[in-house]
C-alpha positions as CSV (number, residue, x, y, z in Angstrom):
1,X,-53.7,62.4,-123.0
2,X,-51.5,64.9,-121.5
3,X,-53.9,66.5,-119.9
4,X,-55.6,63.0,-118.3
5,X,-51.7,62.4,-116.8
6,X,-51.9,65.9,-115.4
7,X,-54.9,65.6,-113.7
8,X,-54.1,62.3,-112.3
9,X,-50.8,63.6,-110.7
10,X,-52.9,66.3,-109.1
11,X,-54.9,63.5,-107.5
12,X,-52.2,61.7,-106.3
13,X,-50.4,64.9,-104.8
14,X,-53.3,65.3,-102.6
15,X,-53.6,61.5,-101.4
16,X,-50.0,62.0,-100.4
17,X,-51.0,65.1,-98.5
18,X,-53.9,63.5,-96.7
19,X,-51.7,60.5,-96.0
20,X,-49.1,63.2,-94.5
21,X,-51.7,64.5,-92.0
22,X,-52.7,61.5,-90.8
23,X,-49.8,60.1,-90.0
24,X,-49.1,63.2,-87.7
25,X,-52.6,63.4,-86.0
26,X,-51.6,59.7,-84.9
27,X,-48.0,60.6,-83.8
28,X,-49.8,63.5,-81.6
29,X,-52.3,61.1,-79.8
30,X,-49.7,58.0,-79.4
31,X,-49.3,58.8,-75.6
32,X,-53.4,58.4,-74.8
33,X,-53.4,55.2,-76.3
34,X,-53.4,52.6,-73.7
35,X,-51.9,48.7,-74.4
36,X,-54.9,46.5,-75.3
37,X,-55.2,43.7,-72.5
38,X,-53.5,40.3,-73.0
39,X,-55.0,37.1,-72.6
40,X,-52.9,36.7,-69.4
41,X,-54.4,39.8,-68.3
42,X,-58.0,38.5,-69.2
43,X,-57.6,35.4,-67.3
44,X,-56.5,37.6,-64.2
45,X,-59.2,39.8,-64.3
46,X,-61.5,36.9,-64.4
47,X,-59.8,35.0,-61.3
48,X,-59.5,38.3,-59.3
49,X,-63.3,39.3,-60.3
50,X,-64.6,35.7,-58.6
51,X,-62.7,36.2,-55.7
52,X,-64.1,39.6,-55.0
53,X,-67.8,38.3,-55.5
54,X,-67.2,35.4,-53.1
55,X,-65.8,38.1,-50.8
56,X,-68.7,40.1,-50.8
57,X,-71.3,37.1,-50.4
58,X,-69.5,35.9,-47.0
59,X,-69.7,39.7,-46.1
60,X,-73.4,39.8,-46.7
61,X,-73.5,36.4,-44.6
62,X,-71.6,37.9,-41.9
63,X,-74.0,40.8,-41.6
64,X,-76.8,38.7,-41.3
65,X,-75.3,36.9,-38.6
66,X,-74.3,39.8,-36.9
67,X,-77.9,41.2,-37.1
68,X,-79.1,38.0,-35.5
69,X,-76.5,38.0,-32.9
70,X,-78.0,41.0,-31.4
71,X,-81.2,39.5,-31.3
72,X,-79.8,36.2,-29.4
73,X,-77.8,38.1,-27.1
74,X,-80.8,40.3,-25.7
75,X,-82.6,37.1,-25.2
76,X,-79.9,35.5,-23.6
77,X,-79.3,38.5,-21.1
78,X,-83.3,38.0,-20.5
79,X,-82.6,34.0,-19.6
80,X,-80.3,35.2,-17.8
81,X,-82.4,37.5,-15.1
82,X,-84.7,35.4,-15.1
83,X,-82.7,32.2,-14.3
84,X,-81.2,34.7,-11.2
85,X,-84.6,35.9,-10.0
86,X,-85.5,32.0,-9.9
87,X,-82.3,30.8,-8.2
88,X,-83.1,33.7,-5.3
89,X,-86.8,32.8,-5.0
90,X,-86.0,29.2,-4.3
91,X,-83.7,29.5,-2.0
92,X,-85.9,32.1,0.1
93,X,-89.0,29.2,-0.1
94,X,-86.2,26.5,1.1
95,X,-85.3,28.7,4.0
96,X,-89.0,29.5,4.9
97,X,-89.6,25.7,4.8
98,X,-86.7,24.4,6.5
99,X,-87.8,27.5,9.6
100,X,-91.5,26.1,9.5
101,X,-90.0,22.6,9.9
102,X,-88.3,23.4,13.0
103,X,-91.1,25.3,15.0
104,X,-93.6,22.6,13.8
105,X,-93.5,21.0,17.1
106,X,-93.1,24.0,19.4
107,X,-96.1,25.1,18.6
108,X,-99.2,24.7,20.7
109,X,-102.1,24.8,17.9
110,X,-100.6,22.3,15.7
111,X,-103.3,22.4,13.1
112,X,-102.5,26.4,12.2
113,X,-99.0,25.0,11.6
114,X,-99.8,22.1,9.4
115,X,-102.2,24.6,7.5
116,X,-99.3,27.1,6.9
117,X,-97.2,24.2,6.2
118,X,-99.3,23.2,3.3
119,X,-99.6,26.3,1.9
120,X,-95.7,26.9,2.0
121,X,-95.7,23.1,0.4
122,X,-97.8,24.5,-2.5
123,X,-95.8,27.3,-3.3
124,X,-92.8,25.6,-3.1
125,X,-93.7,23.3,-6.0
126,X,-94.7,26.1,-8.2
127,X,-90.9,27.6,-7.5
128,X,-89.4,24.6,-8.2
129,X,-91.3,24.2,-11.3
130,X,-90.6,27.5,-12.1
131,X,-86.8,27.1,-11.5
132,X,-86.5,24.4,-13.7
133,X,-88.1,25.9,-16.4
134,X,-85.9,29.1,-16.1
135,X,-82.9,26.5,-15.9
136,X,-83.8,25.2,-19.3
137,X,-84.5,28.3,-21.3
138,X,-81.5,29.8,-20.1
139,X,-78.8,26.5,-20.8
140,X,-80.5,26.4,-24.4
141,X,-80.6,29.9,-25.2
142,X,-76.9,30.2,-24.0
143,X,-75.8,27.3,-26.1
144,X,-77.2,28.6,-29.1
145,X,-75.3,32.3,-28.5
146,X,-71.9,30.3,-28.3
147,X,-72.4,28.3,-31.2
148,X,-73.2,31.6,-33.6
149,X,-70.5,33.4,-31.6
150,X,-68.3,30.4,-33.1
151,X,-69.4,30.3,-36.4
152,X,-69.1,34.2,-36.7
153,X,-65.6,34.1,-35.4
154,X,-64.7,31.4,-38.1
155,X,-66.3,33.6,-40.8
156,X,-64.4,36.9,-39.5
157,X,-61.2,34.6,-39.9
158,X,-62.1,33.3,-43.4
159,X,-62.6,36.8,-44.5
160,X,-59.6,38.0,-43.5
161,X,-57.4,35.2,-44.9
162,X,-59.2,35.8,-48.1
163,X,-58.9,39.4,-48.5
164,X,-55.7,39.1,-47.7
165,X,-54.6,36.3,-50.3
166,X,-56.4,38.7,-53.1
167,X,-54.1,41.7,-51.8
168,X,-50.8,39.6,-52.5
169,X,-51.8,38.2,-55.6
170,X,-52.4,41.7,-56.9
171,X,-48.8,42.8,-55.4
172,X,-47.5,39.9,-56.7
173,X,-48.9,41.0,-60.4
174,X,-47.8,44.5,-59.9
175,X,-44.3,43.8,-59.0
176,X,-44.1,41.6,-62.0
177,X,-44.7,44.3,-64.4
178,X,-49.0,44.1,-64.3
179,X,-51.0,46.8,-65.0
180,X,-50.8,48.9,-62.1
181,X,-54.4,50.5,-61.9
182,X,-56.3,47.6,-62.7
183,X,-54.5,45.6,-60.0
184,X,-55.0,48.6,-57.3
185,X,-58.9,48.5,-57.9
186,X,-59.2,45.3,-57.0
187,X,-57.1,45.6,-54.1
188,X,-58.9,48.5,-53.1
189,X,-62.1,46.2,-52.9
190,X,-60.2,43.9,-51.1
191,X,-59.4,46.5,-47.8
192,X,-63.4,47.7,-47.9
193,X,-64.8,44.0,-47.2
194,X,-61.8,43.7,-44.9
195,X,-62.4,47.0,-42.9
196,X,-66.2,46.3,-42.5
197,X,-65.5,43.4,-39.9
198,X,-63.0,45.5,-38.0
199,X,-64.3,45.8,-34.8
200,X,-66.5,43.1,-34.3
201,X,-64.2,41.0,-32.1
202,X,-65.6,42.7,-29.5
203,X,-68.7,42.4,-30.2
204,X,-68.3,38.8,-30.1
205,X,-67.1,38.8,-27.0
206,X,-69.1,40.8,-25.5
207,X,-72.0,38.2,-26.5
208,X,-69.9,35.0,-25.6
209,X,-69.3,36.4,-22.1
210,X,-73.0,36.9,-21.3
211,X,-73.8,33.5,-23.0
212,X,-71.1,31.7,-20.3
213,X,-72.7,33.8,-17.5
214,X,-76.1,32.5,-18.6
215,X,-74.7,28.9,-18.9
216,X,-73.3,29.3,-15.3
217,X,-76.7,30.4,-13.7
218,X,-78.5,27.7,-15.4
219,X,-76.9,25.1,-13.7
220,X,-76.8,26.8,-10.4
221,X,-80.8,27.3,-10.9
222,X,-81.3,23.9,-11.4
223,X,-79.1,22.7,-8.9
224,X,-81.2,24.6,-6.3
225,X,-84.6,23.6,-7.8
226,X,-83.1,20.1,-7.2
227,X,-82.5,20.6,-3.5
228,X,-85.5,21.8,-2.8
229,X,-87.8,19.0,-4.7
230,X,-85.8,16.4,-2.6
231,X,-86.8,18.8,0.6
232,X,-90.2,19.2,-0.9
233,X,-90.5,15.0,-1.3
234,X,-89.0,14.7,2.6
235,X,-91.8,17.0,4.1
236,X,-94.1,14.9,2.1
237,X,-93.1,11.4,3.1
238,X,-93.0,12.6,6.6
239,X,-96.9,14.4,6.2
240,X,-98.6,12.0,3.8
241,X,-102.1,14.0,4.3
242,X,-100.9,17.0,3.7
243,X,-99.1,15.4,0.4
244,X,-102.6,14.0,-0.9
245,X,-104.3,17.6,-0.4
246,X,-101.8,19.7,-1.9
247,X,-102.2,16.9,-4.8
248,X,-106.2,16.9,-5.0
249,X,-105.8,20.7,-4.9
250,X,-103.4,20.9,-7.7
251,X,-105.7,18.9,-9.9
252,X,-108.7,20.3,-9.2
253,X,-107.1,23.8,-10.2
254,X,-105.7,22.2,-13.2
255,X,-109.5,21.4,-14.0
256,X,-110.8,24.1,-13.2
257,X,-108.1,26.2,-15.7
258,X,-108.7,23.4,-18.7
259,X,-112.9,24.2,-18.1
260,X,-112.6,27.9,-18.4
261,X,-110.5,27.4,-21.6
262,X,-113.1,25.2,-23.1
263,X,-115.9,27.6,-21.9
264,X,-114.4,30.2,-23.5
265,X,-113.8,28.9,-26.5
266,X,-117.3,27.2,-26.6
267,X,-118.9,30.8,-26.1
268,X,-117.0,32.0,-29.6
269,X,-118.9,29.4,-31.3
270,X,-121.2,30.5,-34.0
271,X,-125.1,29.0,-33.6
272,X,-125.8,26.4,-35.6
273,X,-129.3,26.6,-38.0
274,X,-130.7,24.3,-35.1
275,X,-130.1,26.2,-32.3
276,X,-131.4,29.1,-34.6
277,X,-134.7,27.1,-35.3
278,X,-135.2,26.4,-31.3
279,X,-134.8,29.9,-30.3
280,X,-137.2,31.1,-32.8
281,X,-139.4,28.3,-31.2
282,X,-138.9,29.8,-28.1
283,X,-139.6,33.6,-29.1
284,X,-142.9,32.0,-30.7
285,X,-143.5,30.4,-27.2
286,X,-143.3,33.4,-25.4
287,X,-145.3,35.4,-27.6
288,X,-148.7,32.9,-27.4
289,X,-147.9,33.4,-23.8
290,X,-148.3,37.1,-24.0
291,X,-151.2,36.6,-26.3
292,X,-152.9,34.6,-23.4
293,X,-152.2,37.4,-20.9
294,X,-153.2,40.0,-23.1
295,X,-156.6,38.8,-25.1
296,X,-157.4,42.8,-26.4
297,X,-154.0,42.2,-28.5
298,X,-155.1,38.7,-29.6
299,X,-158.4,39.7,-30.6
300,X,-157.1,42.8,-32.3
301,X,-154.6,40.2,-34.4
302,X,-158.1,38.3,-34.9
303,X,-159.8,41.4,-36.6
304,X,-156.4,41.8,-38.6
305,X,-156.9,38.2,-40.6
306,X,-154.8,36.2,-38.1
307,X,-157.0,34.3,-36.5
308,X,-160.0,33.8,-39.6
309,X,-161.5,31.0,-38.1
310,X,-162.6,32.9,-34.8
311,X,-163.8,35.7,-37.1
312,X,-166.0,33.4,-39.1
313,X,-167.2,32.2,-35.6
314,X,-168.2,35.3,-34.7
315,X,-170.0,36.7,-37.7
316,X,-172.4,33.3,-37.6
317,X,-173.2,34.2,-34.2
318,X,-173.7,38.1,-35.1
319,X,-176.3,36.9,-37.9
320,X,-177.9,34.4,-35.3
321,X,-178.5,37.4,-32.8
322,X,-179.8,39.7,-35.3
323,X,-182.1,37.2,-36.7
324,X,-183.6,36.4,-32.8
325,X,-183.8,40.5,-32.5
326,X,-186.0,41.1,-35.5
327,X,-188.4,38.1,-34.3
328,X,-188.5,39.8,-31.1
329,X,-189.0,43.4,-32.3
330,X,-191.4,41.6,-34.2
331,X,-193.0,40.7,-30.9
332,X,-192.7,43.8,-29.4
333,X,-194.7,45.9,-32.4
334,X,-197.3,43.3,-31.9
335,X,-197.8,43.9,-28.0
336,X,-197.6,47.6,-28.8
337,X,-200.4,47.4,-30.8
338,X,-202.7,45.5,-28.4
339,X,-201.9,47.2,-25.6
340,X,-201.6,50.9,-26.7
341,X,-200.9,53.6,-24.1
342,X,-200.3,51.3,-21.5
343,X,-197.2,51.6,-18.9
344,X,-196.0,48.2,-19.9
345,X,-195.1,49.3,-23.3
346,X,-192.2,51.3,-22.0
347,X,-190.8,48.3,-20.0
348,X,-191.2,45.8,-22.5
349,X,-189.8,48.0,-24.4
350,X,-187.0,48.3,-22.2
351,X,-187.1,44.8,-22.0
352,X,-186.1,43.7,-25.5
353,X,-183.5,46.3,-25.6
354,X,-181.9,44.7,-22.6
355,X,-182.3,41.3,-24.1
356,X,-180.9,42.8,-27.4
357,X,-177.8,44.4,-25.8
358,X,-177.3,40.8,-23.9
359,X,-176.4,39.3,-27.6
360,X,-172.9,39.5,-28.8
361,X,-173.5,41.8,-31.8
362,X,-172.3,45.0,-33.0
363,X,-174.0,48.0,-31.2
364,X,-174.6,49.8,-34.5
365,X,-176.5,47.1,-36.0
366,X,-178.4,46.9,-32.9
367,X,-179.4,50.7,-33.0
368,X,-180.6,50.3,-36.4
369,X,-183.1,47.3,-36.1
370,X,-184.4,49.0,-32.7
371,X,-185.1,52.4,-34.9
372,X,-186.8,50.1,-37.5
């Protein structure tokens, strides 16, 4: 018993010593241990995280609109130049038309002046059309640009307001003894988003200025085109025959343009199977014509087997010629036996040979028969 108590006492001493060491270790690391996040701080973190996400989302939308504004401003500048050029051209044609009208009856050659007036009126109609189109295009692009600028200005103000609101909340909780490190991190993110839209006001102001100039120029171009059209109507009313000629030529030009367009579209079509058959038939007809012109080629094709009926007819004629040849040769042999050593033998032989040559047979077969 005594031995057992002694051993237990030693174990207790060891446990007490171990407990003391653990307490000392925890005491040394007490400064590095952070306090746990309270429920209130957890709710605040969730709230601030949602605000930061909203800031990032609006910033991305703003950047997309900024890229779109760059393209829109470029198109607006091009529309402005087009409207200015159209206005200048309308004014030039208006002056030329007025000068021609004043000198219409002062010239001795009235027909020449009327022809000049007709060409000028045709040009004036095209100029009015271009002026109206340029004005409409400039007006629509200018309106779209100003609407986009207005939308981006509202977005910029909203971003600044949201970032400022977040920074105020952070400052308030820091002053109330909130965890400074955590709150300052949210404040830093808010400042980054806010700084990303700094300097955009100059871009928006520049785009808005170009849009206003384009809108004004569109009104000027439309006004000048309207005045020129009134001048054209006045001249057409004074010279109705010129009006008829100009309108007729304009319709013919439009119809010709439409026909050329339709012809080009039909030329790109793929030929149908029926068209292929017709084309094959045309080729066969042309080949037949060539065969008629070249009988040698046609006969060569017949010997090769393309015309079997013609070949059979030739073979029948050849066999008949050979039979006639044999009968004639037998008659010649009898004449030779009855009239030997006379000059007429050679003549009759020559005669027989000439008759055999007139028969449409092969030369090799006739030669063999003569030798027999």
